C-alpha positions in Angstrom: -12.9 12.0 -1.6 -14.3 10.8 1.7 -13.0 7.6 3.2 -14.7 5.6 5.9 -11.4 5.5 7.9 -12.7 3.1 10.5 -13.7 0.3 8.2 -12.2 0.7 4.7 -9.1 -1.3 4.1 -5.9 0.4 3.2 -3.3 -0.8 0.7 0.5 -1.1 0.4 2.2 -1.5 -3.0 5.0 -4.1 -2.7 7.1 -6.1 -5.1 7.0 -9.8 -5.0 10.6 -9.7 -3.6 9.5 -7.4 -0.8 6.5 -9.6 0.0 8.7 -12.8 0.0 11.1 -11.0 2.4 8.2 -10.1 4.6 7.2 -13.7 4.8 10.6 -14.5 6.2 11.0 -11.7 8.8 7.4 -10.9 9.6 7.5 -7.3 8.6 6.7 -5.6 5.2 9.9 -3.7 4.3 10.0 0.0 4.4 11.4 2.0 1.5 13.7 5.0 1.7 10.8 7.4 1.3 9.0 5.8 4.3 12.1 6.1 6.5 12.7 9.7 5.4 9.0 10.8 6.0 8.6 8.9 9.3 5.6 6.8 8.2 4.7 4.0 5.8 3.0 5.2 2.7 -0.3 3.5 2.0 -3.2 4.1 -0.4 -6.9 3.6 -0.5 -8.2 1.2 -3.1 -9.2 4.2 -5.3 -5.7 5.7 -5.0 -3.7 2.5 -5.5 -3.6 2.2 -9.3 -2.7 5.8 -9.8 0.0 5.5 -7.2 1.3 2.4 -9.1 1.2 4.2 -12.4 3.1 7.2 -11.0 5.7 5.5 -8.8 6.1 1.9 -10.1 5.9 2.1 -13.9 7.8 -0.8 -15.4 8.1 -2.7 -12.1 7.5 -6.4 -12.6 5.7 -8.6 -10.0 4.0 -5.7 -8.3 1.5 -6.6 -5.6 -1.2 -4.8 -3.8 -1.4 -5.8 -0.1 -4.8 -5.4 1.4 -4.8 -4.4 5.1 -7.9 -4.1 7.2 -7.9 -0.7 8.9 -9.5 -1.6 12.3 -6.5 -3.5 13.7 -4.0 -0.8 12.8 -6.4 2.2 13.3 -4.5 3.7 16.3 -1.4 4.0 14.1 -3.2 5.2 10.9 -3.6 8.8 9.9 -5.1 10.3 6.7 -3.0 13.2 5.6 -3.1 15.5 2.6 -0.6 14.8 -0.1 -0.5 18.3 -1.7 0.9 17.0 -5.1 -2.0 14.6 -5.4 -4.7 16.8 -3.8 -6.0 13.9 -1.7 -5.7 12.6 1.8 -3.6 9.4 1.9 -3.4 6.8 4.7 0.0 6.9 6.5 1.0 4.2 9.0 3.0 5.4 11.9 4.1 1.9 12.8 5.7 -1.2 11.2 3.4 -3.2 9.0 3.4 -6.9 10.0 2.6 -9.7 7.6 -0.2 -10.7 10.0 -1.8 -7.3 9.4 -2.2 -8.1 5.7 -5.4 -9.9 4.7 -4.4 -10.7 1.1 -2.0 -9.9 -1.7 -3.3 -9.2 -5.2 -1.2 -9.1 -8.4 -1.2 -5.9 -10.3 -0.9 -6.3 -14.1 0.8 -3.6 -16.2 -1.0 -3.1 -19.5 -0.6 -0.5 -22.2 -2.9 1.7 -20.2 -1.1 1.3 -16.9 -1.7 -1.1 -14.0 -4.9 -3.1 -13.4 -6.0 -5.3 -10.6 -5.2 -9.0 -11.2 -5.7 -12.2 -9.3 -5.0 -12.8 -5.6 -1.8 -14.7 -4.8 
């Protein structure tokens, strides 16, 4: 899949608790996998629901944080995730709350997650 890396927004999956914590300290929290890999795991819009279904099954209050790519472009790299066979955006920097344009609820249905309403 080809992504217009200069203009297409990228997305971070976050729980409501993580987003609330970010509102307090100004940074979206990293997870253990981010710390271990040395970058923050992000997705394109097309990848986000599959990522939610694989890694966040059963998580309540899951959000999709939409991040415009241009302001973080110098820290953003698309790299192949061999298990998924696609290039994913990786952020080699902290993600600030001010980088996030909006948060959208993800709703888990019998068929997996679907996009819900903005917060």
